[in-house]
C-alpha positions as CSV (number, residue, x, y, z in Angstrom):
1,M,-175.6,61.0,36.0
2,I,-176.7,58.8,33.1
3,A,-175.3,55.8,34.9
4,T,-177.7,56.2,37.8
5,T,-180.8,57.2,35.7
6,R,-183.3,54.7,34.5
7,F,-184.1,54.6,30.8
8,S,-187.4,53.4,29.4
9,V,-189.3,53.4,26.1
10,L,-192.7,54.8,25.0
11,D,-193.9,53.6,21.6
12,R,-196.9,55.2,19.9
13,S,-197.4,52.5,17.3
14,R,-196.9,55.0,14.5
15,I,-198.0,53.9,11.1
16,R,-195.5,54.2,8.3
17,A,-196.3,55.1,4.7
18,G,-196.9,51.9,2.7
19,H,-197.7,49.9,5.8
20,D,-200.9,49.5,7.8
21,G,-202.1,49.7,11.4
22,P,-201.7,46.0,12.1
23,Q,-198.1,46.1,11.1
24,A,-197.5,49.1,13.4
25,L,-198.9,47.1,16.3
26,R,-196.7,44.2,15.5
27,D,-193.7,46.6,15.2
28,T,-194.5,47.8,18.7
29,V,-194.4,44.3,20.2
30,A,-191.2,43.5,18.4
31,L,-189.6,46.8,19.7
32,A,-190.7,45.8,23.2
33,R,-188.8,42.5,22.9
34,E,-185.7,44.4,21.8
35,A,-186.0,47.0,24.6
36,E,-186.2,44.1,27.1
37,R,-183.1,42.5,25.6
38,L,-181.2,45.8,25.8
39,G,-182.0,46.4,29.4
40,Y,-184.5,49.2,29.3
41,H,-186.6,49.5,32.5
42,R,-190.1,50.0,31.2
43,F,-192.0,49.8,27.9
44,W,-195.1,51.9,27.6
45,V,-197.8,52.3,24.9
46,S,-200.2,55.2,24.2
47,E,-203.8,56.1,23.5
48,H,-204.9,57.9,20.4
49,H,-208.4,57.9,18.8
50,S,-209.2,58.4,15.1
51,V,-205.7,59.5,14.2
52,P,-204.7,58.3,10.7
53,G,-201.0,57.9,11.6
54,V,-201.4,56.1,14.9
55,A,-202.5,52.5,15.5
56,G,-202.4,52.5,19.3
57,S,-206.0,53.2,20.3
58,A,-206.5,50.6,23.0
59,P,-203.5,50.8,25.4
60,A,-204.6,48.2,27.9
61,V,-205.1,45.6,25.1
62,L,-201.8,46.4,23.6
63,A,-200.1,46.4,26.9
64,A,-201.4,42.8,27.4
65,A,-199.9,41.8,24.1
66,V,-196.5,43.4,25.0
67,A,-196.5,41.8,28.4
68,S,-197.3,38.4,26.9
69,A,-194.3,38.8,24.4
70,T,-191.8,39.7,27.2
71,S,-190.9,38.4,30.6
72,T,-189.0,40.9,32.7
73,I,-189.5,44.5,31.4
74,R,-192.2,46.6,33.1
75,V,-195.1,47.2,30.9
76,G,-197.6,50.1,31.0
77,T,-199.3,53.0,29.4
78,G,-198.1,56.5,28.6
79,G,-200.9,56.9,29.0
80,V,-204.5,56.0,29.4
81,M,-206.4,59.3,29.0
82,L,-208.5,59.1,32.0
83,P,-211.2,61.7,31.0
84,N,-212.0,59.4,28.1
85,H,-213.0,56.5,30.4
86,Q,-214.9,55.5,33.5
87,P,-212.5,55.1,36.4
88,L,-214.1,51.8,37.3
89,V,-213.4,50.3,33.9
90,V,-209.8,51.5,33.9
91,A,-209.3,49.9,37.4
92,E,-210.8,46.6,36.2
93,E,-208.5,46.6,33.1
94,F,-205.4,47.2,35.1
95,G,-206.5,44.8,37.8
96,V,-206.7,42.1,35.1
97,L,-203.3,43.0,33.7
98,E,-201.7,43.0,37.1
99,S,-203.3,39.6,37.9
100,L,-201.9,38.1,34.7
101,F,-198.5,39.7,34.9
102,P,-197.9,40.4,38.6
103,G,-195.2,42.9,39.5
104,R,-194.7,44.1,35.9
105,I,-197.6,46.5,35.2
106,D,-197.6,50.4,35.3
107,M,-200.6,52.6,35.0
108,G,-199.6,55.9,33.3
109,L,-202.5,58.3,33.2
110,G,-203.2,61.5,31.3
111,R,-205.8,64.2,31.4
112,S,-206.3,64.8,27.6
113,V,-209.7,64.3,25.9
114,G,-210.3,63.4,22.2
115,F,-208.4,65.4,19.6
116,T,-211.5,66.9,17.8
117,D,-215.2,67.6,18.6
118,G,-216.2,64.6,16.5
119,I,-213.9,62.2,18.4
120,R,-215.0,63.6,21.8
121,K,-218.7,63.1,20.8
122,A,-218.0,59.5,19.7
123,L,-216.4,58.9,23.1
124,G,-219.3,60.5,24.9
125,R,-216.9,63.2,26.3
126,D,-216.4,66.9,26.3
127,K,-213.5,69.3,26.8
128,K,-214.6,70.1,30.3
129,D,-214.2,66.5,31.3
130,A,-210.4,67.2,31.6
131,D,-211.2,69.6,34.4
132,D,-212.4,66.7,36.5
133,F,-209.1,64.8,36.2
134,G,-208.2,65.1,39.9
135,A,-211.5,63.6,41.0
136,Q,-211.3,60.9,38.4
137,L,-207.8,60.0,39.6
138,A,-208.9,59.8,43.2
139,E,-211.8,57.6,42.3
140,L,-209.6,55.3,40.2
141,L,-206.9,54.9,43.0
142,G,-209.7,54.3,45.5
143,Y,-210.9,51.3,43.6
144,F,-207.5,49.7,44.2
145,D,-207.4,50.3,48.0
146,G,-211.1,50.0,48.6
147,T,-211.5,53.7,49.7
148,Q,-213.5,55.2,46.8
149,T,-216.7,56.9,47.8
150,A,-218.1,58.2,44.5
151,H,-220.1,55.0,44.1
152,P,-220.8,53.3,47.4
153,Q,-220.8,49.5,47.5
154,V,-219.1,49.3,44.0
155,H,-215.9,47.3,43.9
156,A,-213.4,46.9,41.1
157,R,-212.6,43.2,40.6
158,P,-209.9,42.0,40.6
159,A,-208.2,45.3,41.1
160,E,-209.1,45.8,44.8
161,G,-206.2,45.0,47.0
162,L,-203.6,45.0,44.1
163,A,-200.8,47.5,44.0
164,V,-200.3,48.9,40.5
165,P,-197.9,51.8,40.3
166,A,-199.7,54.9,39.0
167,F,-198.0,57.8,37.1
168,V,-199.4,61.2,36.1
169,L,-198.6,62.5,32.6
170,A,-198.5,66.3,32.7
171,T,-197.2,69.4,30.9
172,G,-197.9,72.1,33.5
173,Q,-201.1,72.2,35.7
174,G,-201.2,68.4,35.9
175,A,-197.9,68.4,37.8
176,L,-199.7,69.8,40.8
177,V,-202.3,67.1,40.5
178,A,-199.5,64.5,40.7
179,A,-198.0,66.3,43.7
180,G,-201.3,66.4,45.5
181,A,-201.9,62.7,44.9
182,G,-198.4,61.7,45.9
183,L,-197.7,60.1,42.5
184,P,-194.7,60.1,40.2
185,L,-194.7,62.7,37.4
186,V,-194.0,62.2,33.7
187,I,-193.3,65.4,31.9
188,A,-191.9,66.6,28.5
189,N,-190.5,69.9,27.3
190,V,-193.4,70.5,24.9
191,R,-193.5,74.1,26.1
192,G,-189.8,74.6,26.3
193,E,-187.2,73.4,28.9
194,D,-187.6,76.4,31.2
195,A,-191.4,75.8,31.5
196,M,-190.7,72.1,32.1
197,L,-188.2,72.8,34.8
198,R,-190.6,75.3,36.5
199,A,-193.3,72.6,36.5
200,I,-190.9,70.1,38.0
201,D,-189.9,72.5,40.8
202,A,-193.6,73.2,41.5
203,Y,-194.2,69.4,41.7
204,R,-191.4,68.8,44.1
205,E,-192.4,71.7,46.3
206,A,-196.0,70.7,46.5
207,F,-195.5,66.9,46.7
208,R,-197.3,65.1,49.5
209,P,-196.0,61.7,50.5
210,S,-198.5,58.9,50.0
211,A,-198.9,55.2,50.0
212,H,-197.9,55.3,46.3
213,A,-194.7,57.2,46.7
214,E,-192.7,58.5,49.7
215,R,-190.9,61.2,47.7
216,P,-191.2,63.0,44.4
217,Y,-190.2,60.9,41.4
218,V,-189.7,62.6,38.0
219,V,-189.7,60.9,34.6
220,V,-188.6,63.3,31.8
221,S,-189.8,62.1,28.4
222,G,-188.5,63.1,25.0
223,T,-187.2,62.1,21.7
224,V,-183.6,60.8,21.4
225,A,-181.9,59.8,18.2
226,V,-178.4,58.3,18.1
227,A,-176.4,57.4,15.0
228,D,-172.8,57.2,13.8
229,T,-173.0,60.8,12.5
230,T,-175.0,63.9,13.6
231,E,-176.6,64.1,10.1
232,A,-177.8,60.5,10.3
233,A,-179.3,61.0,13.7
234,H,-181.0,64.2,12.5
235,R,-182.6,62.2,9.6
236,I,-184.2,59.8,12.2
237,L,-186.1,62.8,13.6
238,V,-187.3,64.2,10.2
239,P,-190.5,61.9,9.7
240,E,-192.0,62.6,13.1
241,A,-191.1,66.3,12.9
242,W,-192.9,66.7,9.6
243,S,-195.9,64.8,10.9
244,T,-196.1,67.2,13.8
245,A,-195.8,70.2,11.5
246,Y,-198.4,68.8,9.2
247,S,-200.8,68.3,12.1
248,R,-200.6,71.9,13.2
249,T,-201.7,73.1,9.8
250,R,-204.2,70.4,8.8
251,G,-205.4,69.0,12.1
252,E,-204.3,65.4,11.7
253,F,-201.1,63.3,12.0
254,P,-200.3,61.5,8.8
255,A,-198.4,58.3,8.4
256,L,-194.6,58.6,8.7
257,S,-192.8,59.1,5.4
258,P,-189.2,58.4,4.5
259,A,-186.8,61.3,5.5
260,E,-185.6,61.8,1.9
261,D,-189.2,62.3,0.7
262,I,-189.8,65.0,3.3
263,L,-186.5,66.8,2.8
264,A,-187.3,67.0,-1.0
265,R,-190.7,68.7,-0.3
266,D,-191.5,72.3,-1.3
267,M,-192.7,73.5,2.1
268,T,-194.5,76.8,2.7
269,D,-192.8,79.3,5.0
270,G,-195.3,78.4,7.7
271,E,-194.7,74.7,7.3
272,R,-190.9,75.2,7.4
273,T,-191.1,77.2,10.6
274,L,-193.3,74.5,12.2
275,F,-191.0,71.8,11.0
276,A,-187.9,73.5,12.4
277,D,-189.7,74.1,15.7
278,A,-190.5,70.4,15.9
279,L,-186.9,69.5,15.5
280,R,-185.5,72.1,17.9
281,R,-186.1,70.5,21.3
282,Q,-184.9,67.0,20.4
283,V,-181.8,65.3,21.5
284,Y,-179.8,63.8,18.7
285,G,-176.3,63.2,17.4
286,T,-173.4,60.8,17.9
287,E,-173.0,58.8,21.1
288,E,-170.7,61.4,22.5
289,E,-173.0,64.3,21.6
290,V,-176.1,62.6,23.0
291,A,-174.3,61.6,26.2
292,D,-173.3,65.2,26.8
293,A,-176.8,66.5,26.0
294,L,-178.5,63.9,28.3
295,E,-176.1,64.6,31.1
296,K,-177.0,68.3,31.0
297,L,-180.7,67.6,30.8
298,I,-180.7,65.1,33.7
299,E,-178.6,67.4,35.8
300,H,-180.9,70.4,35.2
301,S,-184.1,68.5,35.8
302,G,-182.9,66.1,38.5
303,A,-184.8,63.4,36.6
304,D,-185.0,59.9,38.1
305,E,-185.8,58.4,34.8
306,F,-185.8,59.2,31.1
307,L,-188.7,58.0,28.9
308,V,-187.6,57.8,25.2
309,T,-190.4,58.6,22.8
310,T,-188.7,58.3,19.4
311,S,-190.7,57.4,16.3
312,T,-189.4,57.3,12.7
313,Y,-190.0,55.6,9.3
314,D,-186.7,53.6,9.2
315,R,-187.2,50.8,11.7
316,E,-183.6,49.6,11.5
317,A,-182.3,53.1,12.2
318,L,-184.7,53.3,15.1
319,L,-183.5,50.0,16.5
320,D,-179.8,51.0,16.0
321,S,-180.6,54.3,17.9
322,Y,-182.0,52.4,20.9
323,R,-179.0,50.0,20.9
324,R,-176.6,53.0,20.9
325,L,-178.5,54.7,23.7
326,A,-178.4,51.5,25.7
327,R,-174.6,51.5,25.3
328,I,-174.4,55.1,26.4
329,A,-176.3,54.4,29.5
330,D,-174.5,51.1,30.0
331,L,-177.8,49.3,30.5
332,A,-176.3,45.8,30.0
333,A,-174.2,46.3,33.1
334,R,-177.1,47.1,35.4
335,P,-178.6,44.7,37.9
336,G,-181.2,42.5,36.3
337,A,-179.9,43.1,32.8
């Protein structure tokens, strides 16, 4: 099933210890070029605000840089957190992107708001704004086809009349929003594989065909690490897993540190439990091990596409992992490669 599944890349522009945010953004653009060369289908960037370990705060701007540096790969966001923005502004930004890079732009949309009260206040938003995601999504889509009624006589230029594929990022409840809007779903197993599969089933059952999609389309996202040994692949995952564990005890994501530094740390019992939990749901190993794990995951989920979200300190190991995954999926042999 791997041979018939699209593979794409989401890069969060993670900052590495000893490096800065500008370097992380340049690394993202360089990774996009390599992903295009290897035959990946899409390259997406993310939105995070006031996070010490993440440089990607303005996804539409970064997507423009990525699209400028590439020529064939689809470029988009995974995603723009719609409750943080006015739908009109998002429509205008993606209208500009689609006008400059026609036929290559995706609009991935999420329902999260700022990470802390301070960030939400700085953005002029509140937790409850996430509850209005369905209405915000309808307004945004209406700016593209000219049907929005929230603000009569307001038009998004140059978005109106353009077709920019929209995707909904969800963990659970958002899957039904995607189904009701007739949009593709992007989902990860952050709450466990069983919960993810239940959400996918609910999405497919509730899906209503629309002008955006005639049938359900599922993009499963997750971390994948491939190396010449299982141990080497495991080490690729260590920096992000520790950053995740750290965030759950201290409330912020730190810069990514080398795996050897993290493995030498004296962790508390709580930190070690969180660290192990962050590693548990990832796909990693040799090419044969990863191929087997992905086949099972794709079969269970019926995914149309897999969005790889791996981040690590060692850039060469990361690039090698993406090259090996491209070989597993035989991306070079696909049409357009």
